[in-house]
SEFIZA-3560 file (N, C-alpha, C; in Angstrom, 3 decimals):
REM SEFIZA-3560
<numar><xx>2.463</xx><yy>34.683</yy><zz>29.681</zz><atom>N</atom></numar>
<numar><xx>2.591</xx><yy>33.345</yy><zz>30.447</zz><atom>CA</atom></numar>
<numar><xx>1.568</xx><yy>32.473</yy><zz>29.920</zz><atom>C</atom></numar>
<numar><xx>0.565</xx><yy>32.828</yy><zz>29.944</zz><atom>N</atom></numar>
<numar><xx>-0.766</xx><yy>32.301</yy><zz>29.269</zz><atom>CA</atom></numar>
<numar><xx>-0.428</xx><yy>31.628</yy><zz>27.850</zz><atom>C</atom></numar>
<numar><xx>-0.058</xx><yy>32.581</yy><zz>26.954</zz><atom>N</atom></numar>
<numar><xx>0.432</xx><yy>32.352</yy><zz>26.083</zz><atom>CA</atom></numar>
<numar><xx>1.442</xx><yy>31.003</yy><zz>25.521</zz><atom>C</atom></numar>
<numar><xx>2.331</xx><yy>31.000</yy><zz>26.490</zz><atom>N</atom></numar>
<numar><xx>3.340</xx><yy>29.759</yy><zz>26.680</zz><atom>CA</atom></numar>
<numar><xx>2.649</xx><yy>28.683</yy><zz>26.873</zz><atom>C</atom></numar>
<numar><xx>1.606</xx><yy>28.602</yy><zz>28.140</zz><atom>N</atom></numar>
<numar><xx>0.901</xx><yy>27.390</yy><zz>28.343</zz><atom>CA</atom></numar>
<numar><xx>0.359</xx><yy>27.050</yy><zz>27.236</zz><atom>C</atom></numar>
<numar><xx>-0.389</xx><yy>27.936</yy><zz>26.372</zz><atom>N</atom></numar>
<numar><xx>-1.436</xx><yy>27.400</yy><zz>25.255</zz><atom>CA</atom></numar>
<numar><xx>-0.642</xx><yy>26.754</yy><zz>24.453</zz><atom>C</atom></numar>
<numar><xx>0.675</xx><yy>27.490</yy><zz>23.937</zz><atom>N</atom></numar>
<numar><xx>1.388</xx><yy>26.854</yy><zz>23.047</zz><atom>CA</atom></numar>
<numar><xx>1.903</xx><yy>25.366</yy><zz>23.503</zz><atom>C</atom></numar>
<numar><xx>2.274</xx><yy>25.138</yy><zz>24.760</zz><atom>N</atom></numar>
<numar><xx>2.680</xx><yy>24.124</yy><zz>25.082</zz><atom>CA</atom></numar>
<numar><xx>1.620</xx><yy>22.936</yy><zz>24.838</zz><atom>C</atom></numar>
<numar><xx>0.596</xx><yy>23.508</yy><zz>25.291</zz><atom>N</atom></numar>
<numar><xx>-0.568</xx><yy>22.451</yy><zz>25.128</zz><atom>CA</atom></numar>
<numar><xx>-1.131</xx><yy>22.075</yy><zz>23.686</zz><atom>C</atom></numar>
<numar><xx>-0.865</xx><yy>23.036</yy><zz>22.988</zz><atom>N</atom></numar>
<numar><xx>-0.839</xx><yy>22.753</yy><zz>21.638</zz><atom>CA</atom></numar>
<numar><xx>-0.180</xx><yy>21.750</yy><zz>20.995</zz><atom>C</atom></numar>
<numar><xx>1.161</xx><yy>21.759</yy><zz>21.237</zz><atom>N</atom></numar>
<numar><xx>2.187</xx><yy>21.191</yy><zz>20.839</zz><atom>CA</atom></numar>
<numar><xx>1.988</xx><yy>19.734</yy><zz>21.534</zz><atom>C</atom></numar>
<numar><xx>1.586</xx><yy>19.654</yy><zz>22.388</zz><atom>N</atom></numar>
<numar><xx>1.234</xx><yy>18.163</yy><zz>23.190</zz><atom>CA</atom></numar>
<numar><xx>0.175</xx><yy>17.619</yy><zz>22.469</zz><atom>C</atom></numar>
<numar><xx>-0.997</xx><yy>18.473</yy><zz>22.270</zz><atom>N</atom></numar>
<numar><xx>-2.108</xx><yy>17.683</yy><zz>21.833</zz><atom>CA</atom></numar>
<numar><xx>-2.089</xx><yy>17.458</yy><zz>20.223</zz><atom>C</atom></numar>
<numar><xx>-1.418</xx><yy>17.894</yy><zz>19.295</zz><atom>N</atom></numar>
<numar><xx>-0.782</xx><yy>17.543</yy><zz>17.984</zz><atom>CA</atom></numar>
<numar><xx>-0.175</xx><yy>16.606</yy><zz>18.073</zz><atom>C</atom></numar>
<numar><xx>0.958</xx><yy>16.366</yy><zz>19.110</zz><atom>N</atom></numar>
<numar><xx>2.044</xx><yy>15.292</yy><zz>19.034</zz><atom>CA</atom></numar>
<numar><xx>1.139</xx><yy>13.761</yy><zz>19.420</zz><atom>C</atom></numar>
<numar><xx>0.025</xx><yy>13.969</yy><zz>20.452</zz><atom>N</atom></numar>
<numar><xx>-0.600</xx><yy>13.034</yy><zz>20.568</zz><atom>CA</atom></numar>
<numar><xx>-1.486</xx><yy>12.256</yy><zz>19.507</zz><atom>C</atom></numar>
<numar><xx>-2.107</xx><yy>13.418</yy><zz>18.903</zz><atom>N</atom></numar>
<numar><xx>-3.071</xx><yy>13.085</yy><zz>17.622</zz><atom>CA</atom></numar>
<numar><xx>-2.136</xx><yy>12.362</yy><zz>16.455</zz><atom>C</atom></numar>
<numar><xx>-0.910</xx><yy>12.876</yy><zz>16.499</zz><atom>N</atom></numar>
<numar><xx>-0.132</xx><yy>12.433</yy><zz>15.492</zz><atom>CA</atom></numar>
<numar><xx>-0.063</xx><yy>10.833</yy><zz>15.554</zz><atom>C</atom></numar>
<numar><xx>0.573</xx><yy>10.656</yy><zz>16.928</zz><atom>N</atom></numar>
<numar><xx>0.809</xx><yy>9.140</yy><zz>17.523</zz><atom>CA</atom></numar>
<numar><xx>-0.300</xx><yy>8.212</yy><zz>17.384</zz><atom>C</atom></numar>
<numar><xx>-1.612</xx><yy>8.966</yy><zz>17.282</zz><atom>N</atom></numar>
<numar><xx>-2.830</xx><yy>8.071</yy><zz>17.631</zz><atom>CA</atom></numar>
<numar><xx>-3.139</xx><yy>7.660</yy><zz>16.062</zz><atom>C</atom></numar>
<numar><xx>-2.481</xx><yy>8.007</yy><zz>15.194</zz><atom>N</atom></numar>
<numar><xx>-2.718</xx><yy>8.122</yy><zz>13.569</zz><atom>CA</atom></numar>
<numar><xx>-1.354</xx><yy>7.386</yy><zz>13.039</zz><atom>C</atom></numar>
<numar><xx>-0.677</xx><yy>6.507</yy><zz>13.849</zz><atom>N</atom></numar>
<numar><xx>0.610</xx><yy>6.189</yy><zz>13.428</zz><atom>CA</atom></numar>
<numar><xx>0.337</xx><yy>5.120</yy><zz>12.269</zz><atom>C</atom></numar>
<numar><xx>1.057</xx><yy>5.092</yy><zz>11.196</zz><atom>N</atom></numar>
<numar><xx>0.872</xx><yy>4.119</yy><zz>10.230</zz><atom>CA</atom></numar>
<numar><xx>1.209</xx><yy>2.551</yy><zz>10.622</zz><atom>C</atom></numar>
<numar><xx>0.056</xx><yy>1.812</yy><zz>9.931</zz><atom>N</atom></numar>
<numar><xx>0.406</xx><yy>0.295</yy><zz>10.348</zz><atom>CA</atom></numar>
<numar><xx>0.919</xx><yy>-0.561</yy><zz>9.358</zz><atom>C</atom></numar>
<numar><xx>1.309</xx><yy>-1.546</yy><zz>9.720</zz><atom>N</atom></numar>
<numar><xx>2.100</xx><yy>-2.330</yy><zz>8.769</zz><atom>CA</atom></numar>
<numar><xx>1.396</xx><yy>-2.957</yy><zz>7.317</zz><atom>C</atom></numar>
<numar><xx>2.005</xx><yy>-3.320</yy><zz>6.386</zz><atom>N</atom></numar>
<numar><xx>1.132</xx><yy>-3.791</yy><zz>5.177</zz><atom>CA</atom></numar>
<numar><xx>0.565</xx><yy>-5.045</yy><zz>5.784</zz><atom>C</atom></numar>
<numar><xx>-0.688</xx><yy>-5.292</yy><zz>5.194</zz><atom>N</atom></numar>
<numar><xx>-1.311</xx><yy>-6.702</yy><zz>5.368</zz><atom>CA</atom></numar>
<numar><xx>-2.241</xx><yy>-6.626</yy><zz>4.480</zz><atom>C</atom></numar>
<numar><xx>-2.602</xx><yy>-8.119</yy><zz>4.075</zz><atom>N</atom></numar>
<numar><xx>-3.586</xx><yy>-8.522</yy><zz>3.063</zz><atom>CA</atom></numar>
<numar><xx>-4.297</xx><yy>-10.115</yy><zz>3.612</zz><atom>C</atom></numar>
<numar><xx>-4.905</xx><yy>-10.663</yy><zz>2.846</zz><atom>N</atom></numar>
<numar><xx>-5.116</xx><yy>-11.964</yy><zz>3.322</zz><atom>CA</atom></numar>
<numar><xx>-4.269</xx><yy>-12.745</yy><zz>3.534</zz><atom>C</atom></numar>
<numar><xx>-4.743</xx><yy>-14.064</yy><zz>4.213</zz><atom>N</atom></numar>
<numar><xx>-3.813</xx><yy>-15.079</yy><zz>4.670</zz><atom>CA</atom></numar>
<numar><xx>-3.456</xx><yy>-15.916</yy><zz>3.639</zz><atom>C</atom></numar>
<numar><xx>-3.666</xx><yy>-15.533</yy><zz>2.461</zz><atom>N</atom></numar>
<numar><xx>-3.248</xx><yy>-16.627</yy><zz>1.139</zz><atom>CA</atom></numar>
<numar><xx>-1.878</xx><yy>-16.715</yy><zz>1.081</zz><atom>C</atom></numar>
<numar><xx>-1.420</xx><yy>-17.518</yy><zz>0.274</zz><atom>N</atom></numar>
<numar><xx>0.128</xx><yy>-18.006</yy><zz>0.284</zz><atom>CA</atom></numar>
<numar><xx>0.794</xx><yy>-16.576</yy><zz>-0.684</zz><atom>C</atom></numar>
<numar><xx>1.938</xx><yy>-16.470</yy><zz>-0.200</zz><atom>N</atom></numar>
<numar><xx>2.666</xx><yy>-15.408</yy><zz>-0.942</zz><atom>CA</atom></numar>
<numar><xx>3.256</xx><yy>-14.501</yy><zz>-0.237</zz><atom>C</atom></numar>
<numar><xx>3.965</xx><yy>-13.677</yy><zz>-0.516</zz><atom>N</atom></numar>
<numar><xx>4.677</xx><yy>-12.459</yy><zz>0.604</zz><atom>CA</atom></numar>
<numar><xx>3.960</xx><yy>-11.054</yy><zz>0.093</zz><atom>C</atom></numar>
<numar><xx>4.216</xx><yy>-10.409</yy><zz>1.546</zz><atom>N</atom></numar>
<numar><xx>3.476</xx><yy>-9.209</yy><zz>1.605</zz><atom>CA</atom></numar>
<numar><xx>4.292</xx><yy>-8.035</yy><zz>1.180</zz><atom>C</atom></numar>
<numar><xx>3.989</xx><yy>-7.260</yy><zz>0.144</zz><atom>N</atom></numar>
<numar><xx>4.938</xx><yy>-5.710</yy><zz>-0.047</zz><atom>CA</atom></numar>
<numar><xx>3.973</xx><yy>-4.654</yy><zz>0.198</zz><atom>C</atom></numar>
<numar><xx>4.481</xx><yy>-3.565</yy><zz>-0.185</zz><atom>N</atom></numar>
<numar><xx>3.583</xx><yy>-2.272</yy><zz>-0.099</zz><atom>CA</atom></numar>
<numar><xx>3.540</xx><yy>-1.582</yy><zz>-1.179</zz><atom>C</atom></numar>
<numar><xx>2.659</xx><yy>-1.061</yy><zz>-1.496</zz><atom>N</atom></numar>
<numar><xx>2.457</xx><yy>-0.229</yy><zz>-2.923</zz><atom>CA</atom></numar>
<numar><xx>3.064</xx><yy>0.968</yy><zz>-2.648</zz><atom>C</atom></numar>
<numar><xx>3.955</xx><yy>1.544</yy><zz>-3.646</zz><atom>N</atom></numar>
<numar><xx>4.784</xx><yy>2.818</yy><zz>-3.532</zz><atom>CA</atom></numar>
<numar><xx>3.925</xx><yy>3.931</yy><zz>-4.162</zz><atom>C</atom></numar>
<numar><xx>3.032</xx><yy>3.682</yy><zz>-4.579</zz><atom>N</atom></numar>
<numar><xx>2.165</xx><yy>4.652</yy><zz>-5.558</zz><atom>CA</atom></numar>
<numar><xx>0.658</xx><yy>3.999</yy><zz>-5.729</zz><atom>C</atom></numar>
<numar><xx>-0.515</xx><yy>4.923</yy><zz>-5.987</zz><atom>N</atom></numar>
<numar><xx>-1.579</xx><yy>4.470</yy><zz>-6.455</zz><atom>CA</atom></numar>
<numar><xx>-1.262</xx><yy>3.604</yy><zz>-7.782</zz><atom>C</atom></numar>
<numar><xx>-1.979</xx><yy>2.660</yy><zz>-7.998</zz><atom>N</atom></numar>
<numar><xx>-1.545</xx><yy>1.531</yy><zz>-8.984</zz><atom>CA</atom></numar>
<numar><xx>-2.813</xx><yy>0.979</yy><zz>-9.527</zz><atom>C</atom></numar>
<numar><xx>-3.059</xx><yy>0.593</yy><zz>-10.764</zz><atom>N</atom></numar>
<numar><xx>-3.979</xx><yy>0.101</yy><zz>-11.134</zz><atom>CA</atom></numar>
<numar><xx>-3.894</xx><yy>-1.454</yy><zz>-11.404</zz><atom>C</atom></numar>
<numar><xx>-4.710</xx><yy>-2.024</yy><zz>-11.014</zz><atom>N</atom></numar>
<numar><xx>-4.481</xx><yy>-3.598</yy><zz>-10.706</zz><atom>CA</atom></numar>
<numar><xx>-5.544</xx><yy>-4.172</yy><zz>-12.195</zz><atom>C</atom></numar>
<numar><xx>-4.569</xx><yy>-4.881</yy><zz>-12.881</zz><atom>N</atom></numar>
<numar><xx>-4.782</xx><yy>-5.261</yy><zz>-14.214</zz><atom>CA</atom></numar>
<numar><xx>-5.121</xx><yy>-6.582</yy><zz>-14.367</zz><atom>C</atom></numar>
<numar><xx>-5.900</xx><yy>-7.134</yy><zz>-15.329</zz><atom>N</atom></numar>
<numar><xx>-6.410</xx><yy>-8.466</yy><zz>-15.576</zz><atom>CA</atom></numar>
<numar><xx>-5.128</xx><yy>-9.326</yy><zz>-15.922</zz><atom>C</atom></numar>
<numar><xx>-4.312</xx><yy>-8.558</yy><zz>-16.615</zz><atom>N</atom></numar>
<numar><xx>-2.942</xx><yy>-9.054</yy><zz>-17.128</zz><atom>CA</atom></numar>
<numar><xx>-2.137</xx><yy>-7.838</yy><zz>-17.640</zz><atom>C</atom></numar>
<numar><xx>-0.849</xx><yy>-8.320</yy><zz>-17.492</zz><atom>N</atom></numar>
<numar><xx>-0.077</xx><yy>-7.332</yy><zz>-17.711</zz><atom>CA</atom></numar>
<numar><xx>-0.170</xx><yy>-6.449</yy><zz>-19.076</zz><atom>C</atom></numar>
<numar><xx>-0.543</xx><yy>-5.210</yy><zz>-18.846</zz><atom>N</atom></numar>
<numar><xx>-0.647</xx><yy>-4.200</yy><zz>-19.767</zz><atom>CA</atom></numar>
<numar><xx>-2.049</xx><yy>-4.245</yy><zz>-20.426</zz><atom>C</atom></numar>
<numar><xx>-2.946</xx><yy>-5.056</yy><zz>-19.422</zz><atom>N</atom></numar>
<numar><xx>-4.386</xx><yy>-5.496</yy><zz>-19.769</zz><atom>CA</atom></numar>
<numar><xx>-5.165</xx><yy>-4.392</yy><zz>-19.145</zz><atom>C</atom></numar>
<numar><xx>-6.674</xx><yy>-5.144</yy><zz>-19.335</zz><atom>N</atom></numar>
<numar><xx>-7.724</xx><yy>-4.365</yy><zz>-18.811</zz><atom>CA</atom></numar>
<numar><xx>-7.495</xx><yy>-3.788</yy><zz>-17.195</zz><atom>C</atom></numar>
<numar><xx>-7.547</xx><yy>-2.551</yy><zz>-17.004</zz><atom>N</atom></numar>
<numar><xx>-7.900</xx><yy>-2.121</yy><zz>-15.629</zz><atom>CA</atom></numar>
<numar><xx>-8.986</xx><yy>-2.620</yy><zz>-14.884</zz><atom>C</atom></numar>
<numar><xx>-8.663</xx><yy>-3.559</yy><zz>-13.809</zz><atom>N</atom></numar>
<numar><xx>-9.749</xx><yy>-4.081</yy><zz>-13.079</zz><atom>CA</atom></numar>
<numar><xx>-10.450</xx><yy>-2.741</yy><zz>-11.779</zz><atom>C</atom></numar>
<numar><xx>-9.093</xx><yy>-2.139</yy><zz>-11.267</zz><atom>N</atom></numar>
<numar><xx>-9.388</xx><yy>-1.364</yy><zz>-9.969</zz><atom>CA</atom></numar>
<numar><xx>-8.151</xx><yy>-0.442</yy><zz>-9.598</zz><atom>C</atom></numar>
<numar><xx>-8.196</xx><yy>0.446</yy><zz>-8.990</zz><atom>N</atom></numar>
<numar><xx>-7.248</xx><yy>1.232</yy><zz>-8.340</zz><atom>CA</atom></numar>
<numar><xx>-6.830</xx><yy>0.792</yy><zz>-7.477</zz><atom>C</atom></numar>
<numar><xx>-5.651</xx><yy>0.636</yy><zz>-6.685</zz><atom>N</atom></numar>
<numar><xx>-5.338</xx><yy>0.352</yy><zz>-5.452</zz><atom>CA</atom></numar>
<numar><xx>-4.312</xx><yy>1.452</yy><zz>-4.779</zz><atom>C</atom></numar>
<numar><xx>-4.438</xx><yy>1.461</yy><zz>-3.561</zz><atom>N</atom></numar>
<numar><xx>-4.341</xx><yy>2.831</yy><zz>-2.931</zz><atom>CA</atom></numar>
<numar><xx>-2.599</xx><yy>2.518</yy><zz>-2.483</zz><atom>C</atom></numar>
<numar><xx>-1.802</xx><yy>3.740</yy><zz>-2.498</zz><atom>N</atom></numar>
<numar><xx>-0.358</xx><yy>3.966</yy><zz>-2.260</zz><atom>CA</atom></numar>
<numar><xx>-0.174</xx><yy>3.401</yy><zz>-0.950</zz><atom>C</atom></numar>
<numar><xx>0.826</xx><yy>2.659</yy><zz>-0.137</zz><atom>N</atom></numar>
<numar><xx>1.059</xx><yy>2.622</yy><zz>0.948</zz><atom>CA</atom></numar>
<numar><xx>0.380</xx><yy>1.514</yy><zz>1.759</zz><atom>C</atom></numar>
<numar><xx>-0.732</xx><yy>0.872</yy><zz>0.848</zz><atom>N</atom></numar>
<numar><xx>-1.317</xx><yy>-0.367</yy><zz>1.533</zz><atom>CA</atom></numar>
<numar><xx>-0.521</xx><yy>-1.736</yy><zz>1.173</zz><atom>C</atom></numar>
<numar><xx>-1.129</xx><yy>-2.573</yy><zz>1.539</zz><atom>N</atom></numar>
<numar><xx>-0.293</xx><yy>-4.119</yy><zz>1.317</zz><atom>CA</atom></numar>
<numar><xx>-0.793</xx><yy>-4.477</yy><zz>0.115</zz><atom>C</atom></numar>
<numar><xx>0.052</xx><yy>-5.310</yy><zz>-0.558</zz><atom>N</atom></numar>
<numar><xx>-0.039</xx><yy>-6.335</yy><zz>-1.703</zz><atom>CA</atom></numar>
<numar><xx>0.567</xx><yy>-7.469</yy><zz>-1.367</zz><atom>C</atom></numar>
<numar><xx>-0.325</xx><yy>-8.546</yy><zz>-1.470</zz><atom>N</atom></numar>
<numar><xx>-0.098</xx><yy>-9.828</yy><zz>-1.439</zz><atom>CA</atom></numar>
<numar><xx>0.434</xx><yy>-10.441</yy><zz>-2.599</zz><atom>C</atom></numar>
<numar><xx>1.671</xx><yy>-10.696</yy><zz>-3.111</zz><atom>N</atom></numar>
<numar><xx>2.060</xx><yy>-11.549</yy><zz>-4.102</zz><atom>CA</atom></numar>
<numar><xx>2.074</xx><yy>-12.594</yy><zz>-4.406</zz><atom>C</atom></numar>
<numar><xx>1.840</xx><yy>-13.435</yy><zz>-5.375</zz><atom>N</atom></numar>
<numar><xx>1.661</xx><yy>-14.898</yy><zz>-5.458</zz><atom>CA</atom></numar>
<numar><xx>2.420</xx><yy>-15.392</yy><zz>-6.598</zz><atom>C</atom></numar>
<numar><xx>2.835</xx><yy>-14.444</yy><zz>-7.392</zz><atom>N</atom></numar>
<numar><xx>3.852</xx><yy>-14.855</yy><zz>-8.514</zz><atom>CA</atom></numar>
<numar><xx>3.985</xx><yy>-13.688</yy><zz>-9.123</zz><atom>C</atom></numar>
<numar><xx>4.746</xx><yy>-13.845</yy><zz>-10.586</zz><atom>N</atom></numar>
<numar><xx>5.291</xx><yy>-12.687</yy><zz>-11.029</zz><atom>CA</atom></numar>
<numar><xx>5.777</xx><yy>-12.779</yy><zz>-12.783</zz><atom>C</atom></numar>
<numar><xx>5.787</xx><yy>-12.413</yy><zz>-13.509</zz><atom>N</atom></numar>
<numar><xx>6.387</xx><yy>-12.264</yy><zz>-14.786</zz><atom>CA</atom></numar>
<numar><xx>7.339</xx><yy>-11.200</yy><zz>-14.998</zz><atom>C</atom></numar>
<numar><xx>8.327</xx><yy>-11.410</yy><zz>-16.198</zz><atom>N</atom></numar>
<numar><xx>9.088</xx><yy>-10.579</yy><zz>-16.751</zz><atom>CA</atom></numar>
<numar><xx>9.892</xx><yy>-10.827</yy><zz>-17.799</zz><atom>C</atom></numar>
<numar><xx>10.042</xx><yy>-9.801</yy><zz>-18.516</zz><atom>N</atom></numar>
<numar><xx>10.506</xx><yy>-9.869</yy><zz>-19.830</zz><atom>CA</atom></numar>
<numar><xx>11.355</xx><yy>-8.609</yy><zz>-20.232</zz><atom>C</atom></numar>
<numar><xx>12.763</xx><yy>-8.884</yy><zz>-20.481</zz><atom>N</atom></numar>
<numar><xx>13.584</xx><yy>-7.539</yy><zz>-20.391</zz><atom>CA</atom></numar>
<numar><xx>13.334</xx><yy>-6.892</yy><zz>-19.198</zz><atom>C</atom></numar>
<numar><xx>12.956</xx><yy>-5.429</yy><zz>-19.357</zz><atom>N</atom></numar>
<numar><xx>12.957</xx><yy>-4.501</yy><zz>-18.409</zz><atom>CA</atom></numar>
<numar><xx>11.284</xx><yy>-4.493</yy><zz>-17.876</zz><atom>C</atom></numar>
<numar><xx>10.391</xx><yy>-5.312</yy><zz>-18.398</zz><atom>N</atom></numar>
<numar><xx>9.108</xx><yy>-5.334</yy><zz>-17.995</zz><atom>CA</atom></numar>
<numar><xx>8.532</xx><yy>-6.312</yy><zz>-17.131</zz><atom>C</atom></numar>
<numar><xx>8.540</xx><yy>-5.797</yy><zz>-15.916</zz><atom>N</atom></numar>
<numar><xx>8.131</xx><yy>-6.732</yy><zz>-14.833</zz><atom>CA</atom></numar>
<numar><xx>7.044</xx><yy>-6.560</yy><zz>-14.182</zz><atom>C</atom></numar>
<numar><xx>6.230</xx><yy>-7.603</yy><zz>-13.745</zz><atom>N</atom></numar>
<numar><xx>4.787</xx><yy>-7.559</yy><zz>-13.356</zz><atom>CA</atom></numar>
<numar><xx>4.485</xx><yy>-8.600</yy><zz>-11.931</zz><atom>C</atom></numar>
<numar><xx>3.866</xx><yy>-7.927</yy><zz>-10.797</zz><atom>N</atom></numar>
<numar><xx>3.704</xx><yy>-9.156</yy><zz>-9.747</zz><atom>CA</atom></numar>
<numar><xx>2.220</xx><yy>-9.382</yy><zz>-9.857</zz><atom>C</atom></numar>
<numar><xx>1.858</xx><yy>-10.629</yy><zz>-9.594</zz><atom>N</atom></numar>
<numar><xx>0.567</xx><yy>-11.303</yy><zz>-9.461</zz><atom>CA</atom></numar>
<numar><xx>0.239</xx><yy>-11.393</yy><zz>-7.963</zz><atom>C</atom></numar>
<numar><xx>-1.099</xx><yy>-10.979</yy><zz>-7.791</zz><atom>N</atom></numar>
<numar><xx>-1.469</xx><yy>-11.104</yy><zz>-6.394</zz><atom>CA</atom></numar>
<numar><xx>-2.766</xx><yy>-10.136</yy><zz>-6.312</zz><atom>C</atom></numar>
<numar><xx>-2.741</xx><yy>-9.777</yy><zz>-4.818</zz><atom>N</atom></numar>
<numar><xx>-4.205</xx><yy>-8.973</yy><zz>-4.528</zz><atom>CA</atom></numar>
<numar><xx>-3.860</xx><yy>-7.883</yy><zz>-3.758</zz><atom>C</atom></numar>
<numar><xx>-4.367</xx><yy>-6.513</yy><zz>-3.579</zz><atom>N</atom></numar>
<numar><xx>-4.258</xx><yy>-5.696</yy><zz>-2.816</zz><atom>CA</atom></numar>
<numar><xx>-5.167</xx><yy>-5.856</yy><zz>-1.401</zz><atom>C</atom></numar>
<numar><xx>-4.517</xx><yy>-5.185</yy><zz>-0.336</zz><atom>N</atom></numar>
<numar><xx>-5.358</xx><yy>-5.413</yy><zz>1.050</zz><atom>CA</atom></numar>
<numar><xx>-6.804</xx><yy>-4.785</yy><zz>0.939</zz><atom>C</atom></numar>
<numar><xx>-7.057</xx><yy>-3.754</yy><zz>-0.002</zz><atom>N</atom></numar>
<numar><xx>-8.246</xx><yy>-3.433</yy><zz>-0.168</zz><atom>CA</atom></numar>
<numar><xx>-9.285</xx><yy>-4.482</yy><zz>-0.637</zz><atom>C</atom></numar>
<numar><xx>-8.863</xx><yy>-4.923</yy><zz>-1.291</zz><atom>N</atom></numar>
<numar><xx>-9.718</xx><yy>-6.023</yy><zz>-2.210</zz><atom>CA</atom></numar>
<numar><xx>-9.157</xx><yy>-7.561</yy><zz>-2.397</zz><atom>C</atom></numar>
<numar><xx>-9.252</xx><yy>-8.046</yy><zz>-1.285</zz><atom>N</atom></numar>
<numar><xx>-8.256</xx><yy>-9.401</yy><zz>-1.028</zz><atom>CA</atom></numar>
<numar><xx>-9.056</xx><yy>-10.654</yy><zz>-1.970</zz><atom>C</atom></numar>
<numar><xx>-10.376</xx><yy>-10.192</yy><zz>-2.582</zz><atom>N</atom></numar>
<numar><xx>-10.824</xx><yy>-11.414</yy><zz>-3.225</zz><atom>CA</atom></numar>
<numar><xx>-10.653</xx><yy>-11.232</yy><zz>-4.766</zz><atom>C</atom></numar>
<numar><xx>-9.802</xx><yy>-10.045</yy><zz>-5.182</zz><atom>N</atom></numar>
<numar><xx>-9.622</xx><yy>-10.104</yy><zz>-6.691</zz><atom>CA</atom></numar>
<numar><xx>-8.333</xx><yy>-10.020</yy><zz>-6.801</zz><atom>C</atom></numar>
<numar><xx>-7.764</xx><yy>-11.239</yy><zz>-7.352</zz><atom>N</atom></numar>
<numar><xx>-6.212</xx><yy>-11.248</yy><zz>-7.768</zz><atom>CA</atom></numar>
<numar><xx>-6.146</xx><yy>-10.279</yy><zz>-9.257</zz><atom>C</atom></numar>
<numar><xx>-4.854</xx><yy>-9.891</yy><zz>-9.474</zz><atom>N</atom></numar>
<numar><xx>-4.484</xx><yy>-9.401</yy><zz>-10.835</zz><atom>CA</atom></numar>
<numar><xx>-3.147</xx><yy>-8.986</yy><zz>-10.718</zz><atom>C</atom></numar>
<numar><xx>-2.745</xx><yy>-8.262</yy><zz>-11.718</zz><atom>N</atom></numar>
<numar><xx>-1.550</xx><yy>-7.710</yy><zz>-12.285</zz><atom>CA</atom></numar>
<numar><xx>-1.046</xx><yy>-6.420</yy><zz>-11.706</zz><atom>C</atom></numar>
<numar><xx>0.125</xx><yy>-6.108</yy><zz>-11.169</zz><atom>N</atom></numar>
<numar><xx>0.660</xx><yy>-4.504</yy><zz>-10.950</zz><atom>CA</atom></numar>
<numar><xx>2.123</xx><yy>-4.777</yy><zz>-11.574</zz><atom>C</atom></numar>
<numar><xx>2.306</xx><yy>-3.298</yy><zz>-11.755</zz><atom>N</atom></numar>
<numar><xx>4.142</xx><yy>-3.464</yy><zz>-12.270</zz><atom>CA</atom></numar>
<numar><xx>4.670</xx><yy>-3.492</yy><zz>-11.217</zz><atom>C</atom></numar>
<numar><xx>5.812</xx><yy>-4.261</yy><zz>-11.276</zz><atom>N</atom></numar>
<numar><xx>6.759</xx><yy>-4.606</yy><zz>-10.120</zz><atom>CA</atom></numar>
<numar><xx>7.525</xx><yy>-3.255</yy><zz>-9.573</zz><atom>C</atom></numar>
<numar><xx>7.617</xx><yy>-2.035</yy><zz>-10.436</zz><atom>N</atom></numar>
<numar><xx>8.083</xx><yy>-1.098</yy><zz>-9.842</zz><atom>CA</atom></numar>
<numar><xx>7.224</xx><yy>-0.198</yy><zz>-9.161</zz><atom>C</atom></numar>
<numar><xx>6.006</xx><yy>-0.451</yy><zz>-8.886</zz><atom>N</atom></numar>
<numar><xx>4.833</xx><yy>0.273</yy><zz>-8.168</zz><atom>CA</atom></numar>
<numar><xx>4.941</xx><yy>-0.364</yy><zz>-6.588</zz><atom>C</atom></numar>
<numar><xx>5.746</xx><yy>-1.436</yy><zz>-6.347</zz><atom>N</atom></numar>
<numar><xx>5.857</xx><yy>-2.094</yy><zz>-5.049</zz><atom>CA</atom></numar>
<numar><xx>7.118</xx><yy>-2.053</yy><zz>-4.387</zz><atom>C</atom></numar>
<numar><xx>7.236</xx><yy>-2.849</yy><zz>-3.209</zz><atom>N</atom></numar>
<numar><xx>8.440</xx><yy>-2.780</yy><zz>-2.476</zz><atom>CA</atom></numar>
<numar><xx>8.787</xx><yy>-4.193</yy><zz>-2.606</zz><atom>C</atom></numar>
<numar><xx>8.261</xx><yy>-5.182</yy><zz>-3.567</zz><atom>N</atom></numar>
<numar><xx>8.634</xx><yy>-6.354</yy><zz>-3.469</zz><atom>CA</atom></numar>
<numar><xx>10.041</xx><yy>-6.816</yy><zz>-3.907</zz><atom>C</atom></numar>
//
C-alpha cells in the first residue's frame, strides 16, 4: 500500500515539474519582421556563407527582416532572441520561416 502511494506521489510530482517547464513561444525584439523558430543550433553569419558571428540555440526565436535566395541556396537575415542587437544571416532550412 505504501509503495503505491509513493509511486502515485512520484508521478504527480514529475508531472507538475514538467508542466512548470513548459516551452514558451518564440520571441525576439520588437523590430519589424516576422518571428520564426530555429530548428537546430545555427551559426549567425555576417553574410551568406560568410564569417561566423555566433551560435544561436535551437528552439529559440529568430526575427527575420529579409532574405536572399539563388537556386537552392536560401538565407534569412535577422537576429536571434538571445542576441537581439546583432543581425546576421542564417540558412532558411534551419528555421521555420
